[in-house]
N, C-alpha and C positions, 0 to 999 in steps of 0.2 A: 188193246185197241191198236189197229194199224196206225202208222205214222201219219198217213193221209188224213184219217178220221180225227186224229188228235189235233192236227193243224186246222181241220175244218171246224171243229167244235171248241177250240181254245178261245179264252177271252181275249178281248182286244189288247189289253195291257201286256199280254204275253204273245202277241202276234209277231211273226217273223219280220215283218216290215217295220223298221225303226220309226218311220213317219207315223204309222198307225199307232204304235205304242206311245209315241209322244202325244198324239191326239187323244188317246184313251186316258192319259194322265189328267187331262182337264176335267174328265168326268168322275174322277175319284175324289172321295171325301177324306179329309185329313183325319177326322175322328174315327170314321168307320173303316177306312182302307189304309191305315197307317202301315200295316205290315206289307201291303202291296207296294206302297211308295218306297218303303225301306228296301224292298227287293229290287225295285227299279233303280235305286241309287247305285247299284253295282252293275248296271247295264253296260254293254260294250260300247254303245253309241254315246258320244259325248252330249248330243242334244237331248237324248232321253235322260241322261243323268242330270243335266241342267234343269230340265222340266220337273223332274222329281224333287230335286233339291230345292227348287223354287217354292214348291208347295210345303216343304218341311223347314224352310229357312228361318230358324230362330237362333239367337246367341247360345242358348243352352244346347240345342241340337248340334251346332257347330263344335262346341266344346267337347261334347261326347264323342262325336265322330273323329275329331282330330286326335283324341287320346286312344281310340279303339281301332281305327283303320290303320293297316300296315302302311308304312312309308313306301312310296314307289308305285302303288296300285293306281288304277285310273281314277277311282273315287278320291283318293288322297290328293292327286294332282288337281282334280276338279275343285276340291275344297280350297286348296291353296290359291288356284287361279281366281276363284270367286271372292276369296277373302282379301286378296291383294288388289282386286279390281283389274286384273290383267285381261280377263275375257268379258265378264259382266259382273256387276255388283248386285248380289241378291240381298244384302243387308245394308242398312244405312251406315254412314260413317261412324256414328256413335255406337251402333251395335257391333260393328267390326272392331272398334277400339275396346269395347267390353270383352269381346272374344280374345283379343290379343293380350289383354291384361291378365287373363287366366292361363296363358300358355307358359309352360316351363321348359319345353323342349328347346335346347339351344339352336338346333338346325332349323326348326320352324321359325323361331324368332329372327334368325339370320336371314332366312328367305323373305320374311315379311319386311324387314328393314331394308333389304336390297331391292325388292320388286314391287312394293306397295305403290299404288297410284297417288297417294296423298302423303305430304311431308309430315302431317300431324300423326298419321298412322305409323309412319316409319319411326318417328320420334318415340311413340309409345312402345313399339317393339324394341327400339334401342335401349329404352329405359329398363327393359326386362333382361337385357344381356349383361352378364357379369364377367364373362371370360375376356381377359385382356387381349388375347390373340384375335378373337372375333371383333372386339372393338377396334383394334389396329386395322384389321381388314376393312371394316366399315369406314374408318377414317381415310383409308387410302383409295378404296374402290367405289364407294357409294357415289351415285350420280348427282345427288343433291348436296350443295355446299353446306347448307345448314345442318344436315345430318352428319356430314364429315366433321364439321366444327364441334358439334355436340359429342361425337364419339372421341375426337382428339382431346376434348376437355376432360374426359373421364379416365384417361390413361394416366396412371400415377407412378408407375415404377420406372426406374432409370433404364432398365432393359427395354421396356416398352417405348419409352421416349427415343432411345437410340434407334430402335427398329423403325419407329415412325419417321424419324429424321432421314433415314436411308430410303424408305420405300414410298413415302408420300410425295412422289414426283408429280402427281397429277395436280396437287394443290400446293403451290409454293408458300402460301400463307401458313398452311398447317406445318409444312416442313420447317419454316423459319420459327414458328411458334414453338414447335417441339424442341428445336435446337436452343431457342432462347430459354425455355423452361429448364432444359437439361443443364444449360450453362449457369442459370440462376441457382439451381439445386447444387451444382458443384461448387459454385461460389459460396452458397450458404454453408455447405459442409466444410469448405475450406475455412470460412470465417468462424464457424462453430469449433472446428478443430483448433484454429488459431486462438480462439477465446479459451478453449479447454487447456491448451498448452500454456497460455498466459496465466490462467488461474493456477496451474501446477507451478509455474515459475514464481508466482506471487507466494504460494505456500512455501516453496523452498527458500525464497528470499526472506520471508517472515521467520522461517525456522533458523536460518543463519543469523538473522537479526536478534532472535531470542537467545542465541548461544554466544554471540560475540561479546567482547568486552565493551564497557561503556565508552561512549564518545559523545561530544556535544551535539552532533547531528543526528543521533539515534532517535530522539522523539519526532523530529521532522520527517525522517525516513519512515518511521512507524505510521505516522498520520498519512503520509503519501501512499503507502501500501494499503492502508485501510480504505482510503478514498477510491483508489483504483479497484480494489476488490468489490466495493459496493457497486461500481459501474458495471462489473462483470458477473455479479452474483445472482442475477435473475435466472439464468439457465444452468446454474451449477447443481451438481447432484449432491445427495446427502453426504456421501463420503468426503467430497471436497469441502463441503461446508463444515463438517465435523473437524477435519484436519486443520483448516484455517482457523476455526474457532479455538481450538486447543492452543496452537502456537500463538495466536493473537492474544489469548488470555495471559500466556506466560510473558509475552513482551509488554502487554499493557500493565501487568503487575510490576514489571521492572521499571517502566516509565513512571508509574504512580509512586512507587517507592522512592525513585530518584527525585521526583518532584517534591515529595514530602521531605526528603532529606535536604533538598535545596531550600525549601521553605524553612525547615528547622535551622539550617545553617544561616540563612538570612535573619531568622529570628534571634539566633545566638549572636550574630554580628550586631544586630540592633540592640540586643540586651547588653552586649559588651560596650557599645558606644554610649548607651544610656547609663550603664554603670560607671563608665569613665566620667561622664558629665555629673553623675551623682557624687562621685568621689570629689570632684572639683567643687561641687556645691557644698558638700559637707565641710571640706577644708576651709573654703571661703567663709562659710557661716561661722565656724569656730574662730577663724582669724578676726572676723568682724565683731564677734562677741567680745573677744579680748581687747580689740581696738576700742570698742565703745567703753569698756571699763577703764582703759588707760586714759581716756579723755575726761573721765570723771574726776572731780576734785577730791571727793571722799567716797567711802565705801561703807555699806551697811549690810545687815544680815540678809535682807531681802535680795539685794544684788547678788550676794554669794549663792543664795538658794536658787535664784533664777539661773545663774551661771551653771551651777551643778545640774539642775534639771535639764538645761539645754545641752550640756555635755553628755549627760546620760542618754538623752534621746538621740543625739548625733552618734554616740558610740554604738547604740543598738543598730542604727541604720548602717553604720560602717561595718558591723559584723555581718549584717544581712548582705551588704554589698560584697564583702570579701568572700562570702559563700558562693556568689555567682561568678566572680572574676577576681583574679589576683591583681591588686593594684600595682602600679609601678613602684619601684624602690624609692623614688623621690617622693611620691605622694605618701607612701607609708612612713617615711622619715618625718615629713612635715606633720602628719597626723599625730605621730608619737610625740613630737616636740610640743605641739599645741596641748595634747593631753597632759604632758609633763608640766607645762606652765599652769594649766588649770589645777592640777593636783597640788602644785606648790602653793597656789593662792588659797585653795581649800584647806590645806594643812595649816597655813599661816592664820587663816580665820579661826580654825579650831583652837589654835594656841591663843589667839586673841580672846576668844570667848572664855577660855580657862582662866586667863589673867586679867580679864576686863574689870572685875569687881575690885581686885587688889589695886590695879592701876587707877581706877576711879577714886578709891579711898586715898591713895597717895597724892592724887591731884587735889582732892578736897583739902587734905592736911598740908599740902605744899611740902610733902616729904620727898625730896628730890632723890634720896637714895632708893626708896621703894620704886619711884617712877623709873629710875635707870635700870634697876633689876628686872622690873616687869618688861620694860622695852627690850632688854637683851633676851629674856625668856621667850618673848613673842617672836623676835627675829624676823620682822616683816621684810619680805623680799624687796630689794631695791628695784625701782622702775615700775612698780605696780601701785595702783591707787590704794590708799590705806584708810582705815576708819577715821571718823571725825575726831575721836578721842586721841588717836595717835598724831593727828595733823597739828593740833594746837597744844602740845604738852608744854607746861611751863618750864622755863629754864631758871637755874639759880641766878639771881641778879647781884652783880658786883656794884660797888659805889660808882665806879665810872660808867657802868652800863646803866645805872639808875639815872645819872645825869643825862646820859645819851638818850635814854628812853623818854625822859621828859621833853627833850628837844625833838624826838622822833614821833610826832603826832600823826594821826591818820587823816587823810584828805577827806573832808566832809562830802565833797561832790562824788568821789568814788563810792563812799558809803551809801550816798543817796541813789546812785546807779544800781548798787547791789540790792537796795531795798526795792527798787522798781523791778529788778529781775525776779526777786522773791515773790512779788505780787503777781507778776505774769505767770510764774510757775503755779501759784495757787489757783489763779484763774483757769489754767489748763488742767488742773487736777493732778499735777506731778508731785505727789506727796514725798517721795523719797528724795528727789532733787531739792525740793523746798526744805525738807528737814535738814539735809546736809548744809545748805546755804544758811539756814537759820542758826545752826550751831556755830558756823564760822563767824557770822555777824555778832553773835552773843560773845564770842571770844575777843572780837576786835573793838567792841563798843567802848571799852575803858580808855582806848587811845584816841578817842574823839576830842576835839577842842571843847573846853568847858562852855563856851558861848553857844555852841551848836548841839551839844550833847543832849540836852533836855528834849528838844524838838524831834531829833532823830530817834531818841530812846522811846518817845511816845509812839511814833509810827512803828518802830521795831516791836514794841509790845503788842500793838494792834495786829500786826502780821503774825506774831507768835501765837496770839489767841486764835487767829484764823487757821493757823497750822494745826493747833491742837483740836480745833473743831473738825477740821478735815480728817484728822487721824481718828477722832471719835466716830465720825460718820463711816469711815472705812471699817472700823471695828464693828459698828452697828450693822453694816451691810454684810460683813464676813461672819458675824455670829450665827445667823440662820444657816449659812452655808456649812459652817462647822457642825451645827446641830444636825443638819441633814446628813453630813458625812458620818457622824457618830451613829445616827440611827441606821444608816445604810450598812455600816460595819457590824452593828449589833444584829440587824436583820440578816446579814449574810451569815453570821455565826449560827443563827437559828434556822436558816433556810435549808431545804432539801434539794440539792442540785449536784451535778456531777463535778468531780474534782477539778478538771481543767477549767471549766467555766468559773468555779469558785475561786481558783487561783487567779484567773484573769481579772475577775471583779475585785478581788482583794488588792491586787497591784494597782488597779485604777483608783481605788479609794485612797490608798496610801499616797499615790502620786498627786491627787487633787488636794489632799491634806497638806502636803509639803508645799504645794504651789501657793497656799494662802500666806505662808511666811509667819509673821508674828501678829497678823491682824486678828483681833478678838481672841487672842490666845490666852488660855488660863490653865492653871494646874489641874483643875477638876476636869475640864474638857480633854486635856491631853491624857489624863489618867484613864478616863472612860474609853477614849479612842484606842489607847494602847492595850487596855485589857481585852476589848473586843477583838482587836487585831491578834492578840496572843491566842485567844480561843480559836480563831480561824486558822492560825498557824498550827495549833495542836490537831485540829481536824485534818489538816493537810500534811501531817507528819509522814504518813505512809506514802502519800503522793510525792512529797519531796524526796523521800528515800528512793522510791522507784525512779523518780526523775534523775536523781543523782546517779543511780546505777545505770540508767540509760545514757546519761552523759558520759559516764566512765566507759561504757561500751562504745559509744560514738567516738570517744577520744581514742580508744584502742584501734578502732577501724581507721580513723584518720591517720594515726601513727603508722599503721600497716600500709595505708595508701601512700604516705610519704616515703616509706622504705621501698615500696615497689617502684615509685617514680625515680628515686635515687639509683636503684639497681638498674633500671632501664637506661638512665642517662649515662651511667658508668660503663655499660656493656652494649651500647647501641652500635651497630655496624655502620661503617661509613657510607654504605649504599642503601640505607634504610629508606623506605617509601615515605615521602612527606605526608601523603594522604593518610597512611596508617598512623603516623605520629600525631597528626591532627585529630584523628578519631580517638586516640588514647588520651590526648589532652582534654577534649570535650567530655569524654566519659569520666575522666578524673575530676573535672569540675562538678559534673552531675553527682558523682559519688560523694564529693566533699560536701555539697549542699544536702545530700541525703542524710549523711551522718551528722545531724545537728539536732539539738544543741549539745555543747560540751562545757566542762567546767571553765568558768571565766578566768580563774587565776592562772591556768595553763594554756589558755586559748591563744594569747598573743604570740607566745614563743612557737607553738606549733603552726600557727598561721604564717609566721615569718618563714618557717621551714618549708611549708607547702608553697608559699609564694616564690621562694628561692628555687624550688624544684621546677615549678611551672615556668619560671623565667629561663632556667637552663634548658628545659624542654623546648620552649619557644625559640631560644637561640639555635638549638639543634634543628628545629623545623625550618627556620630561616636559612640555615646553612644548606640543608638538603634541598630546599626550594630554589635557592640560588643555583645550586648544581643542576637541578632539573631545568631551570631557566636557561643556563648555558647550553645544556644538551639540546633543548628545544630550539634555541637560537641556531645551533649547528644544523638541526633538521630543516629550519627555515632556509638557511643558506644552501643546503643540499638540494632542497626541492626547487629553489630559485634557479640553481644551475641545471637541474633536471628539466625545467620548463624550456630552457633554451638549448638543450642538448639535441644533437642531430641523430635521433633514433626514431624508431617506429612509434606511432601514437599509442598502439596497444601495449607495447613494451613499456612506454613511458607511464601509462596509466597503471600497469601492474606494479611498477616500481613505486609509484605514488601511493598505492594501497599498502605496500610493505612499509613505507615511511609513516603512513597513518597508524598502522599497527604499532610501530615503535613509539609513536607519539602517545598512544593510549597507555602503553606499558610504562612510560616514564613517570606518570603521576602529574600533580599540579605544581606549577611554578607559583611564586608570590602572586597575590590576587590581581594587582594592577598589571603586572607583566604577563600573567597568563592570558588575559583578554587581548592584550596587544599582540603577543606572539601567535595566539590562535587566529586572530583576524588576518595576519600576514600569511601564516601557513595555509589557512583555508582559501585565501585569495589565489595563491599559486595552485592549490589542488583544484579549485573550480576551473581555473584556466586550462589545466591539463585535461580534466574530464570533459570540458566543453570542446576542446580540440578533438578528443577521442570520439565524442558523440557526433560532432560535425562530420568526422571521417566515416563513422558508421552510417550516418544519414546519407552521405554521398554514395557510399558503397551500396546501401539499400536502394537508393534511387536508381543507381546504375543497374542493379540486379532487377529491380522492377521494370526499368526501361527495357532491358534485354528480354524479360518475360513478356512485356507488352508487345515488343517487336516480334518475338517468336509467335505470340498468339495471333498477331495480325498476319504474319506469314502463313500460319496454319489455316486461318480462316480464308485467306486469299487462295491458297492452293486447294482448299476443300471445295471452293466454288468453281475452280477451274477444271475443265475436262479436256484432255488432249483430243485434237481433231485429226491429227496426222502424225506420222512418225517424226516429221521435222520438229514437232513440239518438244522433242527430247531436250533441246537446248534450254527451253523454259524450265524444265524440271532440274536440269543441271545447275542453272543459275540459282534456283531456289535452294538446292542442296548446298551450294557454296555460301549463300547468304546465311543458312542455318549454321554451317560450320563456323562462320564468323561470329555468331552469337554464342557459341559454346565456349566454355562449359556453363550451363545454367545452374543457378543456386539450388541446393538440395531442398526438398520439400514435397508435400503431396501434390501441389499444383504442377511442379516440374514433372513429376512422375506421370501425371495424367496427360500433360502436354506432349511429352516424349512418346508415350504410348499411342496417342492419337496421331502424332507426326509419323511414326513408323507405319501405322496402318494406312495413312493417306499415301505415303511414299510407295508402299507395297502395292496398293491399288493402282496408282498412276503408272508405276513401272509395268505392271501386268497389262494395263490398257495400251501403253506405248509399245510393249512387245507384241501385243496382238495386232496393233496397227502396223508395226514393222513387218510382221509375218504376212499380213495382208498386202503390204507394199511389195514384198518379195514375190507373193503369188501373182499380183498384178504385173510385176515386171516380167515374170516368166511368160505371161500371156502376151505382153508387148514384144517379147523377143521371138515369138513364134514365127513371124515372117522372115526374120533374120536367120533363125535356125533352119527353116525350110530352104532358104536360099543357099545356106552353107551345105545342106544335105544334097541339094540339086547339083551344086558345083562339085561336091565330093563324088557323086555318082558319075558325073561326066569325066572327072579325072580318073576314076577307077575303070571307066570304059575305054580309056586310052586317049581321051581328048586332052587338050592342054589344061593345066591346073590354073584356072583363072582365079583372081582375087575377087572377093565379094565386098562391095561397098555398102555401107549402111546409112540410111537417112535418119536413124534414131539418135537422139542425144544420149551418149553413153558416158559413164564415169571413166576415170583413168584406168581402173582395174578391168572394167568391162572392155575398154578399147584394147588393153593389152591382151585379154583373152581372145578378142576378135582377130587381132594380129597373129597370135599363135595358131588359131584355127586356119587362117590362110596359109601360114608356113607349113603346117602339118599336112595340108592337102597334097603337097608335092613330095614331102619327105616321110610322112607317117605310113604305118602299116595298118591295114584294115583289121587284121586279127587282133592286134594289140589294142587298137582303138575300141573294137567291139567288147573285148574283155574288160577294158578300163571303164566303158560305159556301164557294163553290168556291175562292176565294182561300185561305181558311183550310185547306181540305182539301189544296191543293197545298203550303201552308206546312208542314202536319203531315207530308205525304209526304216533303218535303225533310228535315225533322228526323229522321224514322225511317229515312231512306235507302230509301224504297220506290220502285219503278219507276213512271214516269209515261208516259202516252201522248203522241203528237205533238200531240193537241188541247190539251194542258196546257203546251205549250212557252212560250207568251206569258205565262201566269200564273207559271210557274217563273222566267222572267226578271224579272217584277215582284217576286216574293218575294226573289230574290237581290239585286236593287237595293235593296229596302227594308232587307234585313239589312246590306248594306254601308253604307247611310246610318246605320243604328243603330250600326254598329261605329265610325263616325267620332265618335259621341257617347259614349254609355255603354251599350254592348251588354250585355244580360243574359247570364247563363250558360245552358247548355242546360236545366237543371232549371227555372230561372225562366222561360225562354222557353216551355217546354212548359206550365207552369202558367198563364202569361198567355194562351196559345193556348186552353186549356180555358175560361178566363173569357170570352174573346171568342166562342167557340162558344156558350156559354150565353147571352151577351147579344145574339147575332145574331138578327134577325127583322124583320118577320114572314115566316113561311114556311108554306106549306100542307102538307097531309098527303102529297100526292103527291111533292113535292120532297124532303120529309124521308125518306120511305121509300126514295127513290133514293139519298140521301146517307148515311143512318144505317148501313147495313151496311158501307160503305166506311170510314166514320169508326170504326166498332167494330173492324174488322180492323186499321186503323192504330193505334188505341189498344192493341190486343193486342200489337202489335209494340214497345211502349215498353220492355219488359224486355230487348230485344235491342239497344237503342241504346247506343253507346259514348259515355259522357258526357265522355271525355277529349279528344274532338275539338275 
């Protein structure tokens, strides 16, 4: 069909006229004519596209079209314009947000965030953007402040923050916020690095503490390091935690062991003090027992039995005491003397019991020869109380003595007082004292006067009867106890129990039997108790044998211990450590107590040997401790002089540490002196370290002050931008101020500050150089009237007219005035050809400086310029700015030159001068 007919019969939606196509869209149905509408979406006319899109405008359709239509097509642009509301909004705001929430294309999201007509829509698109560069662009360029703030808040990397701080010049708040966030991050990293370094320092300090020798301050330093670690352990990694835990466990074990040793030492000291008090108590008790016997008028078997039991008990306590501590030599002698006195008394009583019956028969028969023989056989020690029978032995009476005795009658009043005393003793139940006093009164009653004898005799008989009644009552009370002891011993013989418990129970029963004395004593009871005791002993025969073998073994070990101590004492070096000797002493005492019991017959001799060895070892310890005290006193004097010495505090502290090491190596002085010397030594050490710490604090404050000043200088210079080349003085002052703060302390903060400082300096120098180049270009423009005046005067002079001087109304520098003067002089004396060639040379020189292209005809001149610059470099070659400035002065001073030559060179020079702002002055 011909084209005309096609156009004639074509439907309206395909009409050539866009207006008709647009009107035809209103008659199309979305359900029936969807394909036609989709075809019209790609129409060339924007109104037609809008009309078709308006009929199909749904969020789902937008999503499909945005993902399928190629970017840059008219339909794609229409979709974006209608989505952002730039032309017309075909969807509601909620529908457009729904479409944006499904977009993943970064370019589409960026377009919507930049051009959407609604802040909420822009925020939705911004939330879909994840590229940091796109976020930075939005934070810097978006026209809505809220969007800029939201985009800036999502930038998280240091590089992004640095870029944002540089490029966000549109929003000073965002720039400051980015800079503040960056500074906070840097501060946090510095703080974290400092905490990391401090934790490493704590690990090293704890490691050194775990390896160094013991000193009194080690527990305090350990606890201080643990507390400081706990304050820094929150952000520590597992490696650091493990390292610190390991070295902390080692140090904690040392501290605990030392504390336990200290407590053991204190316990030993307390035990020694208690043992010394116990030794005094035992000796005083024995002396008091003998003193009480000495005050008695007479002595009986019960008194001797009680004395023997008391001495046995105290002897056992003395043995236990000497196992814990060696008593002093004086106490040992006193104890041995008391034991010897008691032994003499016991032996005398045994002799008295052997001859008591013979002596009593001799007294009854008045056989003075038997009495004298018995008394000599008994040999009762002088100064000790004796039995009543020995107190009142009858003496042979001579006639003279008989007459004297008749005259020597007893005072009845004194006898009456003795009777009163006897009655009081009976009232108090003191049977033994009453028995002795009754015997004495019975001996003296014959010497009473005849007129008073009967009455006193009657009362004496009554009191004697009461005494016998009291003795009978005691016997009555003691009889069940004896029966109980007999039954206990017989039951023990038949009981089934372990040998140590059987032996302990046997000894207790025997001790209780002896404590009863002669109360309710009978031959039958004694025989029963002795037989039961013998059966128990037979049962314990093997136990006694093993005990004797163990005692012999313990005895041998104790003898070996004594030999070791004697060898140590005889071969101890003069420089032995007193602490080691103290340890040997304490272990020797522990070993002595461990090897117990031993045979009693050889115990005292070996104990004296051990005591002597310990006393000699203690003497050696005291000598070595006094030597240590003298050496530590010398250290105290040395550190006192060190405290006032005129040396550096760090060197003084290092010397003090060396003295502390020597102090620890010396060992301990005597207990009281050690504490006094240590307090004095520590006082001087604390003063030295406080001075060192104060100096370090001052230096740290000075370093921090310099860092703060440098930081303030950097911030001030970062906020300053040069406005003219004259601002070079401000930059020079800042550089001089920075040089005054140098050198800065080493550290990550210093490195970052210096890096930032160098960057700011480089940027400000470049800006000042650009401003200076601009100033040179402007000055060249300002010189144009002056240069044209000089060219006009040169042309007149070259034409034969007089060489007039040109005056300038411009304010010129001294060097420019000198070039102006030379130009006036050369007008009369210069040669045009040379001046022309020199100007060409300067043009090539300027072209080289601004890196302008040169033709082949300027190759020789270019070589001359390069050679000249190399020659200048061998001397004192100026900088680029100075070289350009000198080149301008030379151009001003060059002449004479006529108008034609100048018109040929002036445009080229002007273009080269215009290129000055593009010159890189860092080359």
